[in-house]
C-alpha positions in Angstrom: -24.2 -34.0 11.4 -24.7 -30.9 13.5 -24.6 -30.0 17.2 -26.7 -27.2 18.6 -27.3 -25.9 22.2 -30.1 -27.6 24.1 -32.5 -24.6 24.1 -32.3 -24.4 20.3 -32.5 -28.2 20.0 -35.7 -28.2 22.0 -37.3 -26.0 19.4 -35.9 -27.9 16.4 -36.5 -31.4 17.7 -39.2 -30.9 20.2 -37.0 -32.2 23.0 -37.7 -31.5 26.6 -34.7 -29.8 28.4 -35.6 -31.7 31.6 -33.0 -34.1 32.8 -33.6 -37.9 32.7 -35.1 -39.5 35.7 -32.8 -40.7 38.5 -35.0 -43.8 38.8 -36.7 -45.7 35.9 -40.4 -44.8 35.5 -42.8 -47.7 35.9 -45.1 -48.7 33.0 -48.5 -47.2 32.7 -49.8 -50.1 30.7 -48.9 -53.8 30.4 -48.9 -53.5 26.7 -46.2 -50.8 26.6 -42.6 -51.7 25.9 -39.0 -50.4 26.1 -36.2 -49.4 23.8 -32.6 -49.9 24.9 -29.8 -48.1 23.1 -26.1 -47.9 23.7 -24.3 -44.7 22.5 -20.6 -44.3 22.1 -19.5 -40.6 21.6 -15.8 -40.6 20.7 -14.5 -37.1 21.4 -10.9 -37.5 20.2 -8.4 -36.1 22.7 -11.2 -35.6 25.2 -11.9 -39.4 25.3 -15.4 -40.8 25.3 -18.4 -38.7 26.4 -21.5 -40.2 28.0 -24.9 -39.6 26.3 -27.4 -37.5 28.1 -30.5 -38.5 26.2 -31.8 -39.6 22.8 -34.7 -38.4 20.8 -37.0 -40.7 18.7 -39.7 -40.2 16.1 -42.5 -42.6 16.0 -43.3 -43.7 12.4 -46.8 -43.7 10.9 -48.2 -46.6 8.9 -46.8 -45.0 5.7 -43.3 -44.9 7.1 -43.3 -41.2 7.6 -42.4 -39.7 11.0 -45.2 -38.5 13.3 -45.0 -35.0 14.5 -44.6 -36.1 18.1 -41.2 -36.8 19.5 -40.1 -39.1 22.3 -37.1 -38.4 24.6 -35.5 -41.2 26.6 -36.5 -41.0 30.2 -33.7 -42.9 31.9 -29.9 -43.2 31.4 -27.0 -45.1 32.9 -23.5 -44.6 31.6 -23.5 -45.2 27.8 -27.0 -46.6 27.8 -30.2 -44.7 27.3 -33.7 -46.0 27.7 -37.1 -45.1 26.3 -39.4 -46.7 28.8 -43.2 -47.0 28.6 -43.2 -46.8 24.8 -46.5 -47.4 23.1 -46.1 -50.2 20.6 -45.1 -49.1 17.1 -42.0 -48.3 15.0 -39.5 -45.8 16.3 -36.4 -44.2 14.8 -33.7 -42.3 16.7 -33.1 -38.8 15.2 -30.6 -37.2 17.6 -28.4 -37.8 20.7 -27.7 -35.2 23.4 -24.5 -34.9 25.4 -23.1 -32.4 28.0 -20.0 -30.3 27.8 -19.0 -27.5 30.2 -22.5 -27.3 31.7 -24.0 -26.9 28.2 -25.9 -29.6 26.4 -25.7 -30.2 22.6 -27.7 -32.4 20.2 -26.2 -34.3 17.4 -28.6 -35.2 14.7 -28.3 -38.5 12.8 -28.1 -38.3 9.0 -31.4 -38.9 7.2 -29.9 -41.6 4.9 -29.1 -43.7 8.0 -32.5 -43.3 9.7 -34.3 -46.0 7.6 -31.8 -48.6 8.9 -32.1 -47.5 12.5 -35.9 -48.0 12.9 -37.0 -50.6 15.5 -40.3 -52.1 16.4 -41.7 -52.1 19.9 -44.1 -55.0 20.6 -46.5 -55.1 23.5 -44.7 -56.0 26.8 -41.3 -56.4 25.2 -37.8 -54.8 25.1 -36.0 -54.0 21.9 -32.4 -53.1 21.1 -31.8 -50.0 19.0 -28.2 -50.7 18.5 -24.7 -49.6 19.6 -24.6 -46.2 17.9 -21.1 -44.7 17.5 -20.6 -41.0 16.8 -17.2 -39.2 16.3 -17.6 -35.8 18.0 -15.7 -33.3 15.9 -15.3 -29.5 15.8 -16.2 -26.8 18.2 -19.2 -28.1 20.2 -19.4 -31.1 17.9 -20.6 -29.1 14.8 -18.7 -31.4 12.4 -19.6 -34.6 14.2 -19.8 -37.8 12.1 -22.1 -40.8 12.5 -19.9 -43.9 12.3 -22.6 -46.6 12.2 -24.8 -48.8 14.3 -23.8 -52.2 15.6 -26.8 -54.5 15.9 -25.1 -57.9 16.2 -25.9 -60.4 18.9 -22.9 -59.7 21.1 -23.6 -55.9 21.1 -27.2 -56.6 22.2 -26.1 -59.1 24.9 -23.7 -56.5 26.4 -26.4 -53.9 26.4 -29.1 -56.2 27.8 -26.7 -57.5 30.5 -26.3 -53.9 31.7 -30.0 -53.3 31.4 -30.7 -56.2 33.8 -28.6 -54.3 36.4 -29.9 -50.8 35.6 -33.6 -51.9 35.7 -33.3 -54.4 38.6 -36.2 -54.0 41.0 -38.6 -52.6 38.4 -41.3 -54.1 36.3 -39.1 -53.6 33.2 -36.6 -56.2 34.3 -38.7 -59.2 33.4 -39.2 -58.1 29.8 -35.4 -57.4 29.5 -34.7 -60.8 31.0 -37.0 -62.5 28.4 -35.2 -60.8 25.6 -31.8 -61.6 27.1 -32.7 -65.3 27.5 -33.8 -65.5 23.9 -30.4 -64.4 22.8 -28.7 -67.4 24.3 -25.2 -67.5 25.9 -22.6 -64.9 24.9 -19.5 -66.1 23.1 -17.4 -63.1 24.1 -14.6 -63.4 26.6 -15.5 -62.2 30.2 -13.0 -59.7 31.6 -12.5 -58.2 35.1 -10.1 -55.4 35.7 -8.7 -55.8 32.2 -8.0 -59.6 32.6 -9.9 -62.4 31.0 -11.8 -64.6 33.5 -11.5 -68.2 32.3 -14.7 -70.2 31.6 -14.8 -73.3 33.7 -16.3 -76.6 32.3 -18.3 -79.1 34.4 -19.3 -81.6 31.7 -22.9 -80.6 31.1 -22.4 -76.8 31.6 -19.8 -74.1 31.7 -19.7 -71.1 34.1 -17.7 -68.0 34.8 -16.9 -67.4 38.5 -17.0 -63.7 39.3 -18.8 -63.9 42.6 -15.7 -63.4 44.7 -17.0 -65.9 47.3 -14.0 -68.2 47.1 -13.8 -71.6 45.4 -17.0 -73.7 45.2 -17.4 -76.9 47.2 -18.5 -80.2 45.7 -22.0 -81.4 46.5 -23.9 -84.3 45.2 -24.4 -83.7 41.5 -22.5 -80.5 41.2 -21.0 -77.4 42.9 -22.0 -74.9 45.5 -20.7 -71.4 46.2 -21.1 -70.0 49.7 -21.1 -66.3 50.6 -18.3 -65.8 53.1 -20.6 -64.7 55.9 -23.0 -67.6 55.2 -25.8 -65.3 54.0 -26.3 -66.8 50.6 -25.6 -69.9 48.5 -25.6 -70.7 44.8 -25.6 -74.3 43.5 -25.3 -75.9 40.1 -26.7 -79.4 40.1 -26.9 -81.9 37.3 -28.8 -85.2 38.0 -28.4 -87.9 35.3 -30.7 -90.8 35.0 -28.3 -93.2 36.7 -28.3 -91.2 39.9 -30.5 -92.0 42.9 -31.6 -88.3 43.1 -32.9 -88.4 39.6 -36.7 -88.3 39.1 -38.6 -87.7 35.9 -39.0 -84.0 34.9 -42.7 -84.2 35.7 -41.9 -85.4 39.3 -39.3 -82.7 39.8 -41.7 -80.1 38.5 -44.4 -81.3 40.8 -42.0 -81.0 43.7 -41.1 -77.5 42.6 -44.7 -76.5 42.6 -45.2 -77.8 46.2 -42.0 -76.4 47.6 -42.1 -73.7 50.2 -44.5 -72.6 52.9 -48.2 -71.8 53.1 -47.7 -68.1 52.4 -46.0 -68.8 49.1 -48.0 -68.6 45.8 -46.4 -71.8 44.5 -46.2 -70.3 41.1 -43.9 -71.9 38.5 -43.0 -69.7 35.5 -41.9 -71.1 32.2 -38.7 -69.4 31.0 -36.1 -69.7 28.3 -32.6 -70.7 29.4 -29.8 -71.3 26.9 -32.5 -71.7 24.2 -34.2 -74.4 26.3 -37.5 -74.5 28.0 -37.0 -74.1 31.8 -39.2 -73.6 34.9 -38.5 -71.1 37.6 -40.0 -70.7 41.1 -39.3 -68.7 44.3 -40.3 -70.1 47.7 -39.8 -69.6 51.5 -38.3 -72.1 54.0 -37.8 -71.9 57.7 -34.9 -73.3 59.7 -35.1 -74.1 63.4 -31.6 -74.8 64.9 -31.3 -78.1 66.6 -32.1 -78.0 70.3 -34.3 -74.9 70.2 -38.1 -74.7 70.8 -40.2 -74.2 67.7 -40.9 -70.5 67.4 -38.1 -69.4 69.8 -35.4 -69.1 67.2 -35.9 -69.3 63.4 -34.1 -68.3 60.3 -36.2 -67.5 57.2 -34.7 -68.2 53.7 -35.9 -67.4 50.2 -34.9 -69.8 47.4 -35.0 -69.2 43.6 -34.8 -72.4 41.6 -34.4 -73.0 37.9 -35.3 -76.4 36.6 -34.3 -77.4 33.0 -35.3 -80.9 31.8 -32.8 -82.4 29.4 -32.9 -85.7 27.4 -30.3 -87.3 29.6 -31.0 -85.7 33.0 -32.3 -82.6 34.9 -30.3 -79.4 35.4 -30.9 -77.2 38.5 -29.7 -73.8 39.5 -30.5 -72.8 43.1 -30.0 -69.5 44.8 -30.8 -69.4 48.5 -30.3 -66.5 50.9 -31.6 -65.3 54.3 -34.7 -63.3 53.6 -33.2 -60.1 54.9 -30.2 -60.5 52.5 -32.0 -62.0 49.4 -32.3 -58.8 47.4 -28.7 -57.7 48.3 -27.1 -60.7 46.7 -29.7 -61.3 43.9 -27.9 -59.1 41.3 -24.7 -61.2 41.8 -26.7 -64.3 41.3 -28.4 -63.0 38.1 -25.0 -62.0 36.7 -23.7 -65.5 37.5 -26.8 -67.1 36.0 -26.5 -65.1 32.7 -23.0 -66.5 32.0 -23.9 -70.1 32.5 -23.9 -72.1 29.2 -25.6 -75.5 28.8 -23.7 -77.7 26.3 -25.6 -78.9 23.2 -28.0 -81.8 23.7 -27.4 -85.1 21.9 -30.0 -85.9 19.2 -33.4 -86.9 20.6 -34.6 -90.4 19.7 -37.5 -90.4 17.2 -40.8 -89.7 19.0 -39.2 -88.5 22.2 -41.0 -85.8 24.1 -39.2 -82.5 24.7 -41.2 -81.4 27.8 -42.4 -82.9 31.1 
């Protein structure tokens, strides 16, 4: 492996010397996709360096690289993103890092390239691996590629960060779909170097990293309340012997009609913990008791996830004042991504799996 100054690298690899965007670029076509890569540059005594960008070749039908090169157009910490990628197969060929105001490219060995190729499908996000490089020698001239980690936990960790990095963009939905398809993580959750215990509530387990205080018991589950009262998150599990229980079809019909006239009443089918779920966002208005209608009103947005199960119905609710909904939404998504639904009992023969 070799490292060369950025100006020379631009000639060798066709790389642009422009810096990555400070904000993610939006897609130019709904059929384009995204590549997420995590890069660890171990620099010995100098610790771990952050990648600046990564260069990809697109492969032709015969497996040979096209002449064109593609440079990641967004970065955050150890993660680099090639966003708005036309569908096809891509292989990373080099990674760039900064040192003393100079940038250097480290090329990956040719024998490793065939194992690093990833396919971008229309409207999807793909993980290119957790790539580890030992930066050695002056300006990294004797650097060594240590390997690529493509296992489930490595991808989950990268996709969880991607959900935060790309929040508020059109890329988040495709990353969320990929993250949901991976299922729950089995890795321990840590905060400030300490393991945060996973709590069990019968049907589900959760990790409380909200910092909102202990949850309160509500009918069918638990509710967390933001200290200033601006947001709430509730986990609810209605079994068939509870008065609140309705058939999945009835709950789904109620979800479609929830909200106010300005809502689109759209219910999206999602994957949650490897199950089929249904998600909707809607608006509600609250008039304090004793006030005239229209004189004082609070507007709330609610995001609800409904998951039908053989023995009941699982709900996850996030509600916040409209002015604060986006502020607390990343915390809700991080909380949501760590919920695990326990395995279902075997279905009776001929039982339906959907409402």
